[in-house]
C-alpha positions as CSV (number, residue, x, y, z in Angstrom):
1,M,158.2,-15.5,-137.3
2,K,158.3,-15.0,-140.9
3,E,160.0,-11.9,-142.6
4,V,159.0,-10.9,-146.0
5,V,161.0,-8.1,-147.9
6,K,158.6,-6.6,-150.8
7,P,160.3,-4.2,-153.2
8,D,157.5,-1.5,-153.5
9,R,157.1,-1.4,-157.6
10,S,154.5,-2.2,-160.0
11,R,154.9,-4.8,-162.7
12,P,156.6,-3.6,-165.9
13,L,154.6,-3.0,-168.8
14,V,156.3,-3.9,-172.3
15,S,155.2,-3.0,-175.8
16,I,156.2,-5.2,-179.2
17,A,157.1,-3.9,-182.6
18,T,157.1,-6.1,-185.6
19,T,159.2,-5.5,-188.6
20,I,159.5,-7.8,-192.0
21,L,162.7,-7.7,-194.2
22,F,162.4,-9.2,-197.9
23,Q,165.4,-10.7,-199.6
24,P,165.3,-9.5,-202.5
25,S,163.4,-6.5,-201.5
26,I,161.6,-6.4,-204.9
27,I,160.6,-8.9,-207.2
28,P,161.9,-8.6,-211.0
29,T,159.8,-7.8,-213.5
30,S,161.8,-10.3,-215.5
31,I,159.9,-13.1,-213.6
32,S,156.7,-11.3,-213.5
33,D,155.1,-14.2,-216.1
34,C,156.4,-17.0,-213.9
35,A,158.6,-18.0,-216.6
36,D,161.6,-18.4,-214.2
37,F,161.5,-19.3,-210.6
38,E,163.3,-17.5,-207.9
39,R,163.2,-17.8,-204.0
40,V,162.0,-14.8,-201.7
41,T,163.2,-14.6,-198.1
42,A,161.1,-13.0,-195.5
43,T,163.0,-12.1,-192.2
44,V,160.4,-11.3,-189.3
45,C,161.8,-9.5,-186.2
46,F,159.9,-8.6,-183.0
47,N,161.3,-5.8,-181.0
48,M,160.3,-5.5,-177.2
49,A,160.6,-2.2,-175.4
50,K,159.9,-1.2,-171.7
51,V,157.1,1.3,-171.6
52,T,156.9,2.0,-168.0
53,K,159.5,4.2,-166.1
54,D,161.4,2.7,-163.3
55,K,160.0,3.6,-159.8
56,F,162.6,4.8,-157.4
57,T,160.7,3.7,-154.1
58,G,161.9,2.3,-150.8
59,V,161.7,-1.5,-149.3
60,Q,158.6,-2.5,-147.1
61,V,159.5,-5.2,-144.5
62,A,156.2,-6.9,-143.2
63,F,156.1,-9.3,-140.3
64,F,153.7,-12.1,-139.9
65,F,153.6,-13.6,-136.5
66,D,152.2,-17.1,-135.6
67,G,153.0,-18.4,-132.0
68,I,154.0,-22.1,-131.3
69,L,152.1,-23.8,-128.7
70,T,154.3,-23.9,-125.4
71,E,154.5,-26.8,-122.6
72,S,151.8,-25.0,-121.0
73,K,149.4,-25.3,-124.0
74,L,149.8,-21.4,-124.3
75,K,150.1,-19.9,-127.7
76,P,151.9,-16.4,-127.8
77,E,150.9,-13.3,-129.4
78,L,152.5,-10.3,-130.9
79,A,152.0,-7.1,-128.9
80,S,149.7,-4.8,-130.6
81,S,152.4,-2.1,-129.9
82,S,154.8,-3.9,-132.2
83,A,155.1,-2.8,-135.7
84,R,154.1,-5.1,-138.4
85,T,155.3,-3.1,-141.4
86,I,158.4,-1.0,-141.6
87,N,159.5,1.0,-144.4
88,H,163.2,1.4,-145.0
89,P,164.2,3.9,-147.8
90,L,166.6,3.0,-150.6
91,N,168.7,6.1,-151.1
92,F,171.2,6.8,-153.9
93,E,174.8,7.9,-153.2
94,I,175.4,11.5,-152.8
95,D,178.8,12.4,-154.2
96,C,179.7,16.1,-152.9
97,G,183.3,15.9,-154.0
98,A,186.4,16.3,-152.0
99,D,184.5,18.7,-149.3
100,G,181.7,16.3,-148.6
101,V,179.1,19.2,-148.8
102,C,176.7,19.6,-151.5
103,T,174.8,23.0,-151.9
104,D,172.1,23.2,-154.5
105,D,170.4,26.8,-155.5
106,I,166.7,25.7,-155.9
107,H,164.8,28.4,-157.6
108,L,161.1,27.5,-157.3
109,S,158.6,29.4,-159.3
110,V,154.7,28.8,-159.4
111,N,151.7,30.5,-161.1
112,F,148.0,30.0,-162.2
113,S,147.2,29.1,-165.6
114,G,144.2,31.7,-165.0
115,S,143.7,34.9,-163.3
116,I,140.4,34.0,-161.6
117,I,138.7,30.7,-160.4
118,E,134.6,31.0,-161.7
119,V,133.3,28.4,-159.2
120,G,130.5,26.7,-161.3
121,I,131.6,27.8,-164.7
122,T,135.4,27.0,-164.6
123,Q,136.0,23.0,-164.4
124,E,139.6,23.2,-164.0
125,I,142.6,25.4,-163.0
126,G,146.7,24.7,-163.7
127,V,149.2,25.3,-161.7
128,V,152.6,25.9,-163.7
129,V,155.5,24.7,-161.5
130,T,159.1,25.5,-162.7
131,V,162.0,24.0,-160.8
132,E,165.6,25.2,-161.3
133,N,169.2,24.1,-159.9
134,R,171.7,26.9,-160.1
135,G,174.2,25.3,-157.6
136,E,175.4,21.8,-157.1
137,D,173.7,18.3,-157.7
138,S,170.3,18.6,-155.7
139,Y,169.4,15.0,-154.4
140,N,165.9,13.6,-154.6
141,T,164.3,17.0,-155.1
142,R,160.7,17.3,-154.3
143,V,157.9,19.9,-154.7
144,S,155.1,19.9,-152.3
145,L,151.7,21.7,-153.4
146,S,148.8,22.5,-150.5
147,Y,145.7,23.1,-151.6
148,P,142.2,23.8,-149.9
149,P,139.3,21.3,-149.9
150,G,137.2,22.1,-153.1
151,L,140.0,21.6,-155.5
152,S,141.1,18.0,-156.4
153,Y,144.1,16.7,-158.3
154,R,143.5,15.8,-161.9
155,T,146.3,15.4,-164.2
156,L,149.9,16.0,-164.5
157,A,151.7,17.0,-167.7
158,T,155.4,17.5,-167.9
159,K,156.9,20.1,-170.1
160,Q,160.6,19.5,-169.3
161,G,162.2,16.9,-167.0
162,R,160.8,13.8,-165.1
163,V,158.2,14.5,-162.5
164,E,156.0,12.1,-160.6
165,C,153.1,13.4,-158.6
166,S,151.0,11.6,-156.0
167,V,148.4,12.9,-153.4
168,T,148.5,12.7,-149.7
169,V,146.3,14.2,-146.9
170,D,147.7,16.2,-144.1
171,S,145.4,15.3,-141.2
172,T,147.2,17.4,-138.8
173,A,146.5,20.7,-140.6
174,E,143.1,22.7,-140.3
175,A,140.5,21.2,-142.6
176,S,142.9,18.6,-143.6
177,P,143.9,20.2,-146.9
178,E,145.4,18.0,-149.4
179,K,148.9,17.9,-150.9
180,T,150.2,16.9,-154.4
181,E,153.9,15.7,-153.9
182,C,156.1,15.8,-156.9
183,R,159.3,14.1,-157.3
184,V,161.8,16.2,-159.7
185,N,164.1,14.3,-161.7
186,R,164.6,11.6,-159.1
187,P,167.5,10.8,-158.1
188,I,169.5,13.7,-159.1
189,L,168.5,17.3,-160.2
190,R,172.0,18.2,-161.5
191,A,173.4,21.5,-161.6
192,G,171.8,23.6,-164.4
193,D,168.8,21.3,-164.8
194,K,165.2,22.6,-164.9
195,A,162.0,21.1,-164.8
196,V,158.6,22.4,-166.0
197,F,155.5,20.9,-165.3
198,V,151.7,21.6,-165.0
199,V,149.2,20.2,-162.2
200,Q,145.5,20.4,-163.1
201,Y,143.1,20.5,-160.4
202,G,139.2,20.2,-160.7
203,I,137.2,22.8,-159.0
204,D,134.0,21.6,-157.1
205,G,131.2,23.9,-158.5
206,H,129.7,23.7,-154.9
207,S,132.6,24.9,-152.9
208,D,132.9,27.8,-151.0
209,F,136.4,29.2,-150.9
210,R,135.4,33.1,-149.8
211,D,137.3,35.4,-151.5
212,I,140.3,33.8,-152.6
213,V,142.1,30.4,-152.9
214,T,145.6,30.2,-151.4
215,M,148.1,27.6,-152.6
216,Q,151.4,27.0,-150.8
217,A,154.3,25.5,-152.6
218,Q,157.3,24.1,-150.9
219,A,160.8,22.6,-152.4
220,F,162.7,20.0,-150.5
221,S,166.0,18.1,-151.1
222,N,168.4,15.9,-149.2
223,N,170.9,18.2,-149.4
224,D,172.7,19.1,-146.0
225,K,173.3,22.8,-147.4
226,H,171.1,25.2,-149.6
227,A,172.6,28.4,-151.2
228,T,171.3,31.6,-149.2
229,G,169.9,32.9,-152.6
230,S,167.4,29.7,-152.9
231,H,163.7,30.2,-153.4
232,L,162.3,27.2,-151.6
233,S,158.7,28.4,-151.1
234,K,156.1,30.4,-152.6
235,T,152.4,31.6,-151.6
236,L,150.2,31.9,-154.4
237,D,146.7,33.5,-154.4
238,I,144.1,33.6,-157.1
239,A,140.6,35.6,-157.1
240,V,137.4,33.6,-156.8
241,K,134.1,34.6,-158.1
242,Y,130.9,32.6,-157.7
243,S,128.5,31.7,-160.7
244,I,124.6,32.7,-160.1
245,Y,122.0,31.9,-162.4
246,V,118.6,34.0,-161.8
247,I,115.5,33.8,-163.8
248,L,113.4,36.8,-164.6
249,K,110.2,36.0,-166.3
250,R,106.7,37.6,-166.9
251,F,104.4,36.0,-164.5
252,E,100.6,34.9,-165.3
253,G,98.0,37.8,-164.8
254,T,100.0,40.3,-166.9
255,S,97.9,42.6,-169.0
256,S,98.6,41.7,-172.6
257,Y,96.3,43.9,-174.7
258,I,94.4,47.2,-174.2
259,N,93.0,49.4,-176.8
260,F,92.0,53.0,-177.4
261,T,89.8,55.0,-180.4
262,A,91.9,57.5,-182.3
263,G,91.2,61.3,-181.2
264,N,89.9,60.3,-177.7
265,Y,92.4,61.5,-175.3
266,H,90.6,61.2,-172.2
267,L,90.6,57.4,-171.9
268,Q,92.0,55.0,-169.4
269,K,92.5,51.4,-169.1
270,P,93.5,49.0,-166.3
271,V,96.9,47.5,-166.6
272,T,98.8,44.9,-164.4
273,N,102.4,43.6,-164.8
274,H,103.7,40.7,-162.8
275,L,107.5,39.9,-162.7
276,E,108.8,36.6,-161.1
277,V,112.1,36.0,-160.0
278,T,113.8,32.6,-159.2
279,N,117.2,31.9,-157.8
280,R,118.9,28.7,-159.0
281,L,122.3,28.1,-157.7
282,R,123.3,29.5,-154.5
283,D,122.1,32.2,-151.6
284,L,123.0,35.5,-152.5
285,N,121.9,39.3,-151.7
286,L,120.7,41.0,-154.9
287,T,118.8,43.9,-156.3
288,V,115.9,43.7,-158.7
289,I,115.8,46.8,-161.2
290,I,112.5,47.5,-162.6
291,H,112.2,50.4,-165.1
292,V,108.6,51.6,-165.8
293,P,108.1,54.3,-168.4
294,V,105.5,56.8,-167.1
295,K,105.6,60.0,-169.2
296,L,106.1,60.6,-172.9
297,Q,107.2,64.3,-173.4
298,D,104.7,66.2,-170.8
299,K,101.8,63.7,-171.2
300,N,101.3,60.8,-168.4
301,I,101.4,57.0,-169.5
302,W,100.3,56.1,-166.3
303,T,97.3,58.1,-164.8
304,N,98.8,57.5,-161.0
305,A,102.7,57.9,-162.2
306,D,103.1,60.1,-159.1
307,S,101.9,57.4,-156.5
308,L,103.0,54.4,-158.7
309,H,104.6,51.6,-156.6
310,I,106.0,48.1,-156.0
311,K,105.3,46.1,-152.9
312,G,108.7,45.6,-151.4
313,C,110.5,47.9,-153.7
314,T,111.8,51.6,-152.9
315,R,111.1,54.2,-155.8
316,G,114.4,55.5,-157.1
317,Q,115.4,58.3,-159.6
318,E,113.7,59.2,-162.8
319,L,115.5,58.2,-166.4
320,N,115.3,60.8,-168.8
321,P,114.8,59.2,-172.6
322,I,117.7,59.4,-175.2
323,T,115.4,60.3,-177.9
324,T,113.1,63.2,-177.8
325,D,112.4,63.4,-181.4
326,L,109.0,61.5,-181.6
327,Q,107.6,62.6,-184.9
328,Q,111.0,61.0,-186.6
329,T,111.0,58.0,-184.4
330,F,107.1,56.9,-185.1
331,K,107.6,58.2,-188.9
332,N,106.6,55.0,-190.9
333,N,106.5,52.9,-187.7
334,K,103.2,51.1,-187.3
335,E,104.6,49.0,-184.4
336,P,106.8,51.3,-182.3
337,T,108.1,50.4,-178.8
338,L,107.3,52.7,-175.8
339,N,110.4,52.0,-173.7
340,C,113.0,54.3,-171.6
341,S,114.6,55.4,-174.7
342,I,111.8,57.6,-176.0
343,A,110.0,58.0,-172.5
344,L,110.6,59.0,-169.0
345,C,111.0,56.0,-166.7
346,L,110.9,55.5,-163.1
347,E,113.3,53.1,-161.6
348,F,112.2,51.0,-158.5
349,R,114.9,49.0,-156.6
350,C,114.2,45.9,-155.1
351,A,116.8,44.6,-152.6
352,S,116.4,41.2,-151.1
353,F,118.6,38.1,-149.6
354,M,117.3,35.1,-151.8
355,T,118.3,31.3,-150.9
356,K,118.6,28.7,-153.7
357,G,115.5,27.6,-155.0
358,S,113.5,30.8,-153.7
359,Q,111.1,32.9,-155.7
360,N,110.2,36.5,-155.6
361,R,107.0,38.4,-157.1
362,Y,106.4,41.9,-157.8
363,S,103.5,43.7,-159.2
364,I,102.6,47.2,-160.8
365,S,99.2,47.9,-161.3
366,G,97.4,51.1,-162.4
367,N,95.4,52.9,-165.1
368,V,97.2,53.4,-168.7
369,S,96.0,56.8,-170.3
370,S,95.2,57.5,-173.8
371,G,96.5,61.3,-173.9
372,W,100.2,60.4,-174.7
373,I,98.9,58.9,-177.8
374,E,98.5,62.6,-179.3
375,Q,102.2,63.0,-179.0
376,T,102.8,60.1,-181.3
377,G,101.0,61.8,-184.3
378,L,99.7,58.5,-185.1
379,R,95.7,57.5,-185.5
380,S,96.6,53.8,-186.2
381,A,99.2,51.6,-184.6
382,L,100.0,49.1,-182.4
383,F,102.3,50.1,-179.4
384,Y,104.5,47.9,-177.3
385,L,104.5,49.6,-174.0
386,V,107.5,48.0,-172.3
387,T,108.4,47.6,-168.5
388,S,112.1,46.1,-168.2
389,A,113.7,44.4,-165.4
390,T,117.5,43.4,-164.7
391,L,119.8,42.3,-161.9
392,E,122.3,44.0,-159.6
393,Y,124.9,42.3,-157.5
394,D,128.3,42.2,-156.0
395,N,130.4,42.0,-159.2
396,N,133.5,41.4,-157.5
397,K,132.0,38.3,-155.7
398,Y,129.5,36.8,-158.3
399,I,129.5,36.3,-162.0
400,F,126.2,35.3,-164.1
401,Y,126.0,31.8,-165.4
402,S,125.3,32.3,-169.3
403,S,126.3,31.0,-172.5
404,E,127.6,34.5,-173.7
405,S,131.1,35.5,-173.4
406,S,129.9,38.8,-171.7
407,R,128.5,37.0,-168.7
408,Q,126.2,40.0,-168.1
409,P,122.7,39.6,-166.4
410,P,119.6,39.5,-168.2
411,V,117.5,42.1,-169.0
412,T,113.6,41.0,-169.2
413,R,110.7,42.8,-171.1
414,I,107.3,42.9,-169.4
415,Q,105.0,44.0,-172.8
416,T,101.6,45.3,-173.0
417,H,100.3,45.6,-176.6
418,V,98.3,48.9,-176.8
419,E,96.4,49.1,-180.1
420,V,95.3,52.7,-181.5
421,Y,92.6,52.6,-184.0
422,E,90.3,55.0,-185.9
423,E,86.5,54.5,-185.1
424,P,84.7,53.4,-188.5
425,N,82.3,56.4,-189.9
426,L,79.1,54.7,-191.7
427,T,77.5,57.9,-193.0
428,K,79.7,57.6,-196.0
429,E,79.2,54.1,-196.7
430,I,75.3,54.5,-196.2
431,I,75.0,57.3,-198.5
432,G,77.4,55.7,-201.0
433,G,75.3,52.5,-200.9
434,G,71.9,54.2,-201.5
435,V,73.5,55.8,-204.6
436,I,74.8,52.7,-205.9
437,G,71.2,51.0,-205.4
438,L,69.6,53.7,-207.4
439,I,72.1,53.6,-210.2
440,L,71.6,49.9,-210.3
441,L,67.7,50.1,-210.5
442,A,68.0,52.5,-213.3
443,L,70.5,50.5,-215.1
444,L,68.1,47.4,-214.5
445,T,65.1,49.6,-215.6
446,A,66.5,50.5,-218.9
447,A,67.8,47.0,-219.7
448,L,64.2,45.7,-219.3
449,V,62.6,48.4,-221.4
450,K,65.4,48.0,-224.0
451,S,64.5,44.1,-224.1
452,G,60.8,45.0,-224.5
453,F,59.9,43.5,-221.2
454,F,57.2,46.3,-220.3
455,K,55.7,46.1,-223.8
456,S,55.3,42.3,-223.7
457,S,53.3,42.5,-220.7
458,Y,51.1,45.2,-221.9
459,Q,50.2,43.4,-225.1
460,Q,49.8,40.0,-223.2
461,R,47.1,41.7,-220.8
462,L,45.2,43.1,-223.9
463,Q,45.3,39.8,-225.4
464,E,43.9,38.2,-222.4
465,A,40.8,40.5,-222.2
466,G,40.2,39.9,-226.1
467,N,40.2,36.4,-225.5
468,E,37.3,36.8,-222.7
469,D,35.0,38.7,-224.8
470,Q,35.1,36.3,-227.8
471,E,34.1,33.5,-225.4
472,G,31.3,35.7,-224.4
473,G,29.4,35.9,-227.9
474,E,27.2,38.7,-229.2
475,P,24.5,40.0,-226.8
476,P,21.0,38.7,-227.7
477,E,18.4,41.0,-229.3
478,A,15.7,42.3,-227.7
479,E,12.2,41.0,-228.5
480,A,9.4,43.3,-229.8
């Protein structure tokens, strides 16, 4: 049987710094032209220092058993119940004075670096730990931090004192929560000493912590006695919100353009709006809220406003407009927006449970009237008839994933262009064209007369007739 004793420590890490000393330290200018010769001595020093800190750990004993053949040609084996590896702690002397009793007074304080965990948005959360000894020397002082699955130990930043942390798993606890074991000022946290450190934990974006994350902190030492006023444990809770990302967008088939002629207030055109809702991150209950402008003052925008409905939604309250001075609103505005700020709107609430990756679609169909255009006072304009949609959910549980700091849900616009134009009147153009034609004809005739065009043509015809008479000669005289 071989017995091997192995100290449990890592290989030391060292650093080297180099310095050079010159003698003399500077070269005199008197020899800069090399007229005189002077020796310069350089002394090179290599300074080696230990980088790693000492590790105060126990001794591990490992047994390796190799049986020897007996006279009966049988080779013995080590029973499986025998321990092959044994750890022996290597402790430091505990000096408690004449009475032999060391009474430490440990005060443990633990706080989160933030006020809330935003799962899917926040990548890390820090735990700030303060350990202070207000009593006698405390030996082998340790702090244990227990945390639920979904959190993972990342880094340690020591602000004051000497702290070393490692991760262990408590397999006997429910859901096997992990623990961070931190040794504080080992081997002795002396009276009046304080250690402050920050442990960073990563947050799994797919975790489900329910409403809160609870962390248990416990301080230990090898002292036989603790002061009655010691604070050795603390339970820490932090609220949790879960990121959601829901896309609202206009869907294919939505009416993009209709038109009306000015002055004709009894027309109507069919309009359809389609909204698509896509849930990206996690299952949740949500409500899609759709606002549809239905009346401008006392004129209906949709002819079926009273019966307007959306499948899968309930009809809610009416929303009064903010602005009532339409003349001022539409003044000098050739592309006005017709939304809930100036028109009476109907609210539709579409509640549903959406799983991750699922889609819902909502449609609004009906006829848009031209009667409301009279209220605007415009005879030529391009209106934007806007139906808006947004989300409602449990703000205490969910937070919308967005690049904006407000983290507010989006507001999507489904707009239809409504053009109003005046029908062209061709009477004036026809009369105007005829008058202009007569004027042009008169001017042309006058120009031809002035240039002698008609006179030349008449003289040319007379000349041609004379030539014909000359070619025919005198008529013969009659015979007697």
